[in-house]
C-alpha positions as CSV (number, residue, x, y, z in Angstrom):
1,M,-0.4,0.0,0.0
2,T,1.1,3.5,-0.6
3,D,1.9,5.4,2.3
4,Q,-1.9,6.1,3.9
5,T,-0.5,8.3,6.3
6,K,-0.2,11.0,4.1
7,I,-3.4,11.6,2.6
8,S,-4.3,15.3,0.7
9,P,-7.5,16.6,0.3
10,A,-7.1,16.2,-3.4
11,H,-7.5,12.5,-2.7
12,Q,-10.9,13.0,-2.3
13,I,-13.5,11.4,-4.0
14,P,-16.9,13.6,-4.9
15,E,-20.1,12.4,-4.0
16,H,-21.5,11.2,-7.3
17,A,-17.9,9.0,-7.9
18,R,-18.7,7.7,-4.4
19,R,-21.8,6.2,-4.7
20,S,-20.9,5.0,-8.4
21,Q,-18.0,3.0,-6.4
22,L,-20.6,1.8,-3.9
23,R,-23.3,0.7,-6.9
24,L,-21.2,-2.0,-8.2
25,P,-22.4,-5.1,-9.3
26,S,-23.4,-7.8,-6.6
27,W,-21.0,-10.8,-6.3
28,R,-24.4,-12.7,-5.8
29,R,-25.6,-11.8,-9.4
30,E,-22.0,-12.6,-11.0
31,A,-21.8,-16.2,-8.8
32,L,-25.4,-16.7,-10.4
33,R,-24.3,-15.5,-14.2
34,T,-21.6,-18.3,-13.9
35,T,-23.6,-21.1,-13.5
36,F,-25.4,-23.8,-15.7
37,W,-28.7,-24.3,-13.8
38,V,-30.1,-20.7,-13.1
39,V,-31.1,-20.1,-16.8
40,P,-32.5,-23.6,-17.2
41,T,-34.3,-24.2,-14.0
42,L,-36.1,-20.9,-15.0
43,L,-36.7,-22.1,-18.3
44,I,-38.0,-25.6,-16.9
45,V,-40.4,-23.8,-14.7
46,A,-41.7,-21.7,-17.5
47,A,-42.5,-24.5,-19.2
48,G,-44.7,-26.6,-16.2
49,I,-46.8,-23.5,-15.9
50,L,-47.3,-23.4,-19.7
51,F,-48.1,-26.9,-19.6
52,A,-50.5,-26.6,-16.5
53,I,-52.2,-23.7,-18.9
54,T,-52.4,-26.1,-21.9
55,Y,-53.9,-29.0,-20.2
56,E,-56.6,-27.1,-18.5
57,I,-57.7,-25.7,-21.9
58,D,-57.4,-29.7,-23.4
59,L,-59.2,-31.1,-20.2
60,A,-61.9,-28.1,-21.0
61,A,-61.7,-29.1,-24.7
62,Y,-62.3,-32.9,-23.6
63,H,-65.4,-32.1,-21.7
64,R,-66.9,-30.0,-24.5
65,H,-66.4,-26.4,-22.8
66,L,-64.7,-25.1,-25.7
67,G,-63.4,-25.8,-29.1
68,L,-60.0,-25.9,-30.1
69,P,-58.8,-23.9,-33.0
70,W,-58.4,-25.8,-36.5
71,W,-54.6,-25.9,-36.2
72,V,-54.4,-28.1,-33.2
73,R,-53.1,-31.2,-34.0
74,T,-55.7,-34.3,-33.2
75,G,-55.0,-37.9,-33.1
76,S,-55.4,-41.1,-31.3
77,A,-53.8,-41.8,-27.9
78,D,-51.0,-43.9,-29.5
79,A,-50.3,-41.4,-32.0
80,G,-49.7,-38.5,-29.5
81,R,-47.7,-41.1,-27.1
82,Q,-45.2,-41.8,-30.0
83,V,-45.0,-38.0,-31.3
84,L,-44.2,-36.9,-27.8
85,T,-41.5,-40.0,-26.9
86,A,-40.3,-39.6,-30.1
87,I,-39.7,-35.7,-29.4
88,A,-38.1,-36.2,-25.5
89,A,-35.7,-39.1,-26.6
90,A,-34.3,-36.9,-29.8
91,I,-34.2,-33.5,-27.6
92,I,-31.9,-35.3,-24.5
93,T,-30.3,-37.2,-27.2
94,T,-29.4,-34.1,-29.0
95,V,-28.3,-32.0,-25.8
96,G,-26.0,-35.1,-24.9
97,V,-24.1,-34.9,-28.2
98,V,-24.0,-31.6,-28.8
99,F,-23.0,-30.7,-25.4
100,S,-19.8,-33.3,-25.1
101,I,-18.6,-32.8,-28.2
102,T,-18.7,-28.8,-27.4
103,I,-16.9,-29.6,-24.2
104,L,-14.2,-31.6,-26.1
105,A,-13.6,-28.6,-28.7
106,L,-13.4,-26.2,-25.6
107,T,-11.1,-28.1,-23.6
108,L,-8.6,-28.2,-26.8
109,A,-9.1,-24.5,-27.3
110,S,-8.1,-23.7,-24.1
111,Q,-5.2,-25.2,-24.4
112,Q,-4.0,-22.1,-26.1
113,F,-6.5,-19.7,-24.8
114,G,-6.0,-20.4,-21.1
115,P,-8.0,-22.7,-18.6
116,R,-10.6,-19.8,-18.4
117,M,-11.8,-20.4,-21.5
118,M,-14.4,-22.8,-20.1
119,R,-15.7,-20.6,-17.2
120,N,-16.3,-17.7,-20.1
121,F,-18.6,-20.7,-21.9
122,I,-20.1,-21.3,-19.0
123,R,-20.9,-17.4,-18.5
124,D,-22.2,-17.1,-22.1
125,L,-25.8,-16.2,-21.6
126,G,-26.3,-17.7,-25.4
127,N,-25.1,-21.3,-24.2
128,Q,-27.7,-21.1,-21.0
129,M,-30.3,-20.3,-23.3
130,T,-30.0,-23.1,-25.7
131,L,-29.8,-25.8,-22.5
132,G,-32.7,-24.2,-20.8
133,V,-34.7,-24.4,-23.9
134,F,-33.7,-27.7,-24.8
135,V,-34.3,-28.9,-21.3
136,A,-37.2,-27.1,-20.9
137,T,-38.7,-28.6,-24.3
138,F,-37.9,-32.1,-23.1
139,V,-39.5,-31.6,-19.4
140,Y,-42.7,-30.4,-21.3
141,S,-42.7,-33.3,-23.8
142,V,-42.7,-35.8,-20.5
143,L,-45.3,-34.1,-18.6
144,A,-47.8,-34.1,-21.8
145,L,-46.8,-37.8,-22.2
146,G,-47.7,-38.3,-18.7
147,S,-51.2,-36.6,-18.9
148,I,-52.5,-39.3,-22.1
149,T,-54.9,-41.7,-20.1
150,S,-58.0,-43.3,-20.1
151,L,-61.2,-41.8,-18.4
152,P,-64.6,-42.9,-18.3
153,E,-65.7,-41.1,-21.7
154,G,-62.4,-42.0,-23.5
155,D,-58.9,-41.8,-23.8
156,F,-57.7,-38.2,-22.8
157,V,-55.3,-37.0,-25.6
158,P,-53.9,-33.5,-24.5
159,H,-53.9,-32.4,-28.5
160,L,-53.1,-28.8,-27.7
161,S,-50.1,-29.9,-25.5
162,I,-49.2,-32.2,-28.2
163,T,-49.1,-29.2,-30.9
164,V,-47.4,-26.7,-28.8
165,A,-44.8,-29.7,-27.7
166,E,-44.0,-29.8,-31.9
167,A,-43.8,-26.2,-32.0
168,F,-40.9,-26.3,-29.3
169,L,-39.6,-28.8,-31.4
170,L,-39.2,-26.4,-34.6
171,V,-37.5,-23.9,-32.0
172,D,-35.4,-25.9,-30.7
173,L,-34.1,-26.8,-34.0
174,A,-33.5,-23.0,-34.7
175,V,-31.6,-22.6,-31.1
176,L,-29.4,-25.5,-32.1
177,I,-28.4,-23.8,-35.3
178,Y,-27.6,-20.6,-33.5
179,F,-26.0,-22.8,-30.8
180,I,-23.4,-24.1,-33.6
181,H,-23.0,-21.0,-35.2
182,H,-22.4,-19.0,-31.8
183,I,-19.7,-21.6,-30.5
184,A,-18.1,-21.8,-33.6
185,K,-17.9,-17.9,-34.1
186,S,-16.8,-17.7,-30.0
187,I,-14.0,-20.0,-30.0
188,Q,-12.3,-17.9,-33.4
189,L,-9.3,-16.5,-31.3
190,P,-10.1,-12.8,-32.4
191,E,-13.6,-13.5,-30.4
192,V,-12.1,-14.7,-27.7
193,I,-10.0,-11.5,-26.8
194,A,-12.5,-8.4,-28.1
195,A,-15.1,-10.6,-25.6
196,I,-12.1,-10.0,-22.8
197,A,-11.8,-6.6,-24.0
198,R,-15.4,-5.9,-24.0
199,D,-15.4,-7.4,-20.4
200,L,-12.4,-4.9,-19.4
201,N,-14.2,-2.1,-20.4
202,R,-17.2,-2.9,-18.9
203,A,-15.2,-3.2,-15.4
204,I,-13.5,0.2,-16.0
205,G,-16.6,1.6,-16.3
206,A,-18.1,0.0,-13.3
207,E,-14.9,0.5,-10.9
208,Y,-13.2,3.7,-12.1
209,P,-15.5,7.2,-12.2
210,V,-14.6,9.5,-15.6
211,H,-12.1,11.7,-14.9
212,F,-13.4,14.9,-13.0
213,N,-12.0,18.4,-11.5
214,A,-10.8,17.9,-8.1
215,L,-12.1,21.1,-7.2
216,D,-15.9,19.7,-7.6
217,G,-16.7,18.0,-4.4
218,D,-17.4,19.2,-0.9
219,D,-14.9,19.2,1.2
220,H,-17.1,18.2,4.3
221,G,-14.5,20.2,6.3
222,S,-11.8,17.4,5.2
223,S,-8.8,19.3,7.0
224,E,-10.3,18.6,10.5
225,S,-10.9,15.0,9.5
226,L,-7.7,14.8,8.1
227,T,-5.9,16.0,11.0
228,E,-7.7,13.5,13.3
229,L,-6.9,10.4,10.8
230,E,-3.2,11.3,10.7
231,E,-3.4,11.7,14.9
232,M,-5.1,8.4,14.9
233,L,-3.4,6.6,12.4
234,G,0.0,7.2,14.6
235,K,-1.1,5.3,17.6
236,P,-1.3,1.2,17.8
237,G,-4.1,-0.2,15.7
238,A,-5.9,-3.9,15.8
239,V,-5.3,-6.0,13.3
240,V,-8.2,-7.9,12.1
241,T,-6.8,-11.4,10.0
242,A,-8.5,-13.3,7.2
243,K,-10.6,-16.6,8.1
244,H,-10.4,-18.2,5.0
245,S,-7.8,-18.6,1.9
246,G,-8.7,-17.6,-1.6
247,Y,-8.9,-14.9,-3.8
248,L,-10.9,-11.5,-2.9
249,Q,-13.8,-11.6,-4.8
250,F,-15.9,-8.4,-3.4
251,V,-15.6,-6.2,-0.7
252,G,-19.1,-4.5,0.4
253,Y,-17.5,-0.7,0.9
254,G,-21.1,0.4,2.1
255,Q,-21.5,-1.8,4.8
256,L,-17.6,-1.5,6.1
257,I,-18.4,2.4,6.1
258,E,-21.7,2.2,7.9
259,I,-20.3,-0.2,10.6
260,A,-17.3,2.0,11.0
261,E,-19.3,5.1,11.4
262,A,-21.3,3.8,13.7
263,S,-18.3,2.4,16.0
264,D,-16.5,5.9,15.4
265,A,-13.4,3.8,14.0
266,V,-11.0,3.6,10.8
267,I,-10.7,0.8,8.8
268,R,-7.8,0.2,6.6
269,L,-7.9,-3.0,4.2
270,A,-4.7,-4.9,3.2
271,H,-6.0,-5.8,-0.1
272,R,-8.0,-5.0,-3.3
273,P,-10.5,-7.5,-4.7
274,G,-8.4,-9.7,-6.7
275,H,-5.6,-10.2,-4.3
276,F,-5.2,-13.8,-2.5
277,V,-5.9,-13.9,0.8
278,V,-3.9,-16.1,3.2
279,A,-6.2,-17.6,6.1
280,H,-5.0,-16.1,9.3
281,R,-2.8,-13.1,7.6
282,P,-4.0,-9.6,8.3
283,L,-6.9,-8.7,6.3
284,A,-7.1,-4.9,7.3
285,T,-6.0,-3.1,10.5
286,V,-8.7,-1.2,12.9
287,W,-8.5,2.3,14.4
288,P,-9.3,2.4,17.5
289,A,-8.3,-1.0,18.6
290,G,-11.4,-1.4,20.9
291,A,-13.6,-1.6,17.8
292,A,-11.8,-4.4,16.4
293,R,-14.1,-7.0,17.1
294,R,-17.2,-5.5,16.0
295,V,-15.4,-4.6,12.7
296,A,-14.2,-8.3,12.5
297,A,-18.0,-9.5,12.1
298,A,-18.8,-6.7,9.5
299,L,-15.8,-7.4,7.7
300,D,-16.3,-11.3,8.1
301,K,-19.8,-10.9,6.1
302,G,-18.9,-7.6,4.1
303,H,-16.3,-9.6,1.9
304,V,-16.0,-12.6,-0.5
305,T,-13.0,-14.9,-0.9
306,G,-13.2,-17.8,-3.7
307,P,-10.9,-20.5,-5.6
308,H,-10.7,-18.0,-8.3
309,R,-10.7,-14.4,-9.5
310,T,-13.5,-12.5,-11.3
311,L,-14.3,-9.0,-12.8
312,T,-16.5,-7.8,-10.2
313,Q,-14.2,-4.6,-9.0
314,D,-11.1,-6.5,-10.6
315,P,-10.6,-5.2,-14.1
316,V,-6.4,-6.4,-13.8
317,F,-8.4,-9.7,-14.1
318,A,-9.0,-8.9,-17.5
319,I,-5.8,-6.8,-18.5
320,D,-4.0,-10.7,-17.1
321,Q,-6.4,-12.6,-18.9
322,L,-5.4,-10.6,-22.2
323,V,-1.7,-11.3,-21.5
324,E,-2.3,-14.9,-20.5
325,I,-3.6,-15.8,-24.1
326,A,-0.2,-13.0,-25.6
327,I,2.3,-15.1,-23.4
328,R,1.1,-18.3,-24.7
329,A,1.1,-17.6,-28.2
330,L,4.6,-16.1,-28.0
331,S,5.7,-19.7,-26.6
332,P,8.2,-21.3,-28.8
333,A,5.4,-24.3,-28.8
334,V,2.9,-21.7,-30.4
335,N,4.7,-18.9,-31.9
336,D,1.8,-17.2,-33.1
337,T,3.0,-13.8,-33.2
338,F,-0.4,-12.2,-34.5
339,T,-2.1,-13.0,-31.8
340,A,0.2,-11.7,-29.7
341,M,-0.1,-8.3,-31.4
342,T,-3.7,-8.7,-31.3
343,C,-3.9,-8.7,-27.1
344,I,-1.7,-5.7,-27.5
345,D,-3.8,-3.6,-29.4
346,W,-7.1,-4.5,-27.4
347,L,-4.5,-3.6,-24.1
348,S,-3.6,-0.2,-25.3
349,A,-7.5,0.2,-26.0
350,G,-8.5,-0.8,-22.2
351,L,-5.5,1.1,-20.8
352,S,-6.2,4.0,-23.3
353,E,-9.8,4.4,-21.2
354,V,-8.2,3.9,-18.0
355,S,-5.7,6.9,-18.3
356,G,-8.9,9.5,-18.3
357,R,-10.4,7.7,-15.4
358,V,-10.0,8.6,-11.5
359,L,-7.9,6.1,-10.0
360,V,-7.3,7.4,-7.0
361,E,-10.0,6.2,-4.5
362,G,-8.3,4.8,-1.7
363,V,-10.4,7.0,0.6
364,Y,-14.0,6.7,2.1
365,R,-15.8,9.4,4.0
366,D,-19.0,9.0,6.2
367,R,-21.6,11.7,5.5
368,A,-20.5,13.8,8.0
369,G,-17.0,14.1,6.1
370,H,-14.9,12.1,7.9
371,V,-12.3,9.1,6.9
372,R,-14.1,5.6,7.4
373,L,-12.6,3.5,5.0
374,I,-9.0,3.2,3.3
375,E,-8.3,0.7,0.9
376,F,-5.5,-0.5,-1.1
377,D,-4.8,2.0,-3.8
378,P,-5.4,1.3,-7.5
379,S,-2.3,2.3,-9.0
380,Y,-2.1,3.2,-12.9
381,S,2.0,2.2,-13.0
382,R,0.8,-1.1,-11.6
383,M,-1.8,-1.5,-14.4
384,V,0.4,-0.6,-17.2
385,N,3.5,-2.9,-15.7
386,R,0.8,-6.0,-15.6
387,A,-0.1,-5.3,-19.3
388,F,3.3,-5.2,-20.6
389,D,6.0,-6.5,-18.2
390,K,5.1,-10.4,-19.0
391,I,4.9,-9.8,-22.5
392,R,7.9,-7.5,-22.8
393,Q,10.0,-10.3,-21.4
394,A,8.5,-12.9,-23.5
395,A,9.3,-10.8,-26.6
396,R,12.7,-9.7,-26.1
397,A,14.1,-11.0,-29.5
398,M,11.0,-10.2,-31.5
399,P,10.9,-6.9,-33.2
400,A,7.4,-7.0,-34.8
401,V,5.9,-7.7,-31.2
402,I,8.3,-4.8,-29.5
403,I,7.4,-1.9,-32.3
404,R,4.0,-2.8,-31.6
405,M,4.2,-2.7,-27.6
406,I,5.5,0.8,-28.4
407,D,2.9,2.1,-30.7
408,A,0.9,1.0,-28.2
409,L,2.4,3.1,-25.7
410,A,2.3,6.2,-27.9
411,H,-1.5,5.5,-28.4
412,I,-2.3,5.0,-24.5
413,A,0.2,8.3,-24.2
414,E,-2.4,10.5,-26.3
415,S,-5.0,9.6,-23.7
416,T,-3.3,10.5,-20.3
417,T,-4.1,13.4,-18.5
418,N,-0.8,14.2,-16.6
419,S,2.8,13.9,-16.7
420,Q,2.8,11.0,-14.2
421,Q,1.2,8.9,-16.2
422,R,2.9,9.8,-19.2
423,S,6.1,8.8,-17.1
424,V,5.1,5.4,-16.2
425,L,4.9,4.8,-20.1
426,L,7.9,6.0,-20.7
427,R,9.7,4.0,-18.2
428,Q,8.0,0.6,-19.7
429,A,9.0,2.2,-23.1
430,E,12.8,2.1,-22.1
431,M,12.8,-1.1,-20.6
432,I,10.9,-2.3,-23.8
433,L,14.1,-0.7,-25.8
434,R,16.8,-2.2,-23.2
435,G,15.7,-5.8,-23.9
436,A,15.3,-4.9,-27.7
437,E,19.3,-3.8,-27.8
438,E,20.2,-6.7,-25.9
439,E,18.5,-9.1,-27.8
440,V,17.6,-8.1,-31.3
441,P,20.9,-8.9,-33.8
442,E,19.8,-6.9,-36.4
443,E,20.4,-3.4,-36.8
444,L,17.9,-2.1,-39.3
445,D,15.0,-3.2,-36.9
446,L,16.8,-2.0,-33.9
447,A,16.9,1.5,-36.1
448,Q,13.0,0.8,-36.4
449,I,12.6,0.3,-32.9
450,R,14.6,3.2,-31.6
451,D,12.7,5.3,-34.6
452,R,9.4,4.1,-32.8
453,F,10.9,5.2,-29.2
454,H,12.1,8.5,-30.4
455,Q,8.2,9.2,-31.6
456,L,6.7,8.4,-27.6
457,V,9.5,10.3,-26.2
458,Q,8.2,13.5,-28.5
459,C,4.7,12.8,-28.6
460,S,5.2,13.0,-24.4
461,R,7.0,16.2,-24.2
462,A,4.7,17.9,-26.8
463,L,1.9,17.1,-24.6
464,D,3.8,18.0,-21.6
465,D,4.3,21.1,-23.4
466,S,0.3,21.6,-23.8
467,L,-0.5,21.1,-20.3
468,R,2.3,23.7,-18.8
469,S,0.9,26.1,-22.1
470,A,-2.9,25.5,-20.7
471,S,-2.0,26.0,-17.3
472,V,-0.3,29.4,-17.8
473,I,-3.3,30.6,-19.9
474,D,-5.5,29.4,-16.6
475,A,-3.7,31.1,-14.3
476,P,-5.5,34.0,-12.6
477,P,-4.0,36.9,-13.7
478,L,-1.7,39.4,-11.1
479,R,-2.7,42.1,-9.1
């Protein structure tokens, strides 16, 4: 963590940005989305309700209380049984064969894309709907099959229910065609990379507010609060340890702020979502120490750990997924330069978006303006390094990838808002250049790499000069 005892008013978050941070997507929603049972279960329930409706209509028609439309299929009980049996058998066989082959194809594809390919397959709503439609049709057909009985007035045949089952069969055929097209498209490498990039952009939009003027917020008497905070942090605090090991998936910031306000305490978190937490190791520090027991109980309910990372509150996870694909592509076994460059392009797009966002969100205040929660600060340099370090190390002797990385840094630099961000990018470019000078033997390749590096430096200087010029113009006149 950065030095949290030195907190300036410029690190405050305007109220609209703070509320946006606290309204992050629920971890429960993400957990339900990453399952293969929620959507199919809902569709099975819908199929059961639909059968109950059509069954009542069939009963009314059987007792001559109403007439069925002309397009409703009619026939004997044996014919109805044969039709429904054929539909149920065909559907359940199709589900087993198609999904088995699909999972096999995804397993092979995950060897190149990474083990998270299967998780993305499960998260896909189209795949969940496909399974749900097939299973719902099977359940509906079995229910209709079981309703064919012999009554005193003759055999009861649910003609409307059989017709609806046949209609479902046509829908299933269309869904099957869609599913095959969707899977064939989704396992293509550019689609996989673009989908991860879209997840990155959504995570950035949810986690980080758009850039704002630091003077727009209400100070809430922040000077007094910061003075009290510095005095409090100088005293010994109580350490709250983690109860379980795993990746930190979600932190309930709003809940922690409320409990800290009620206890008149300050909580400093030692980890951000995405970090690995070890059981019985420090999870947070609480001031004053007397409030630690109450805060520990709330913290246990206010965070979630699990065996894997998620995109909820953790945009860096999407960056790591793109980097994983890139370094797999650069491995000697694959040697796919173009895939690595595609990943670099999408990383530059995501970091360009981050460059215009507010990352200094480590301090949260209550309604009275008192600091209640301090978290591990998100760092622009950390995100840039996570995006380029491993690729740079794997591509030290690949001029094409090196040039693409420097160009990507130049594109990101055009979206930066301050010189500190550009310094981070220049530092990364300098490491790329040093690695290239050590590993690339061809002088013409080195000359091209140096030329791209100098273009990046000139771009950064031009942006710094324009920022200084704008500061001079906006400065108030001397009196």
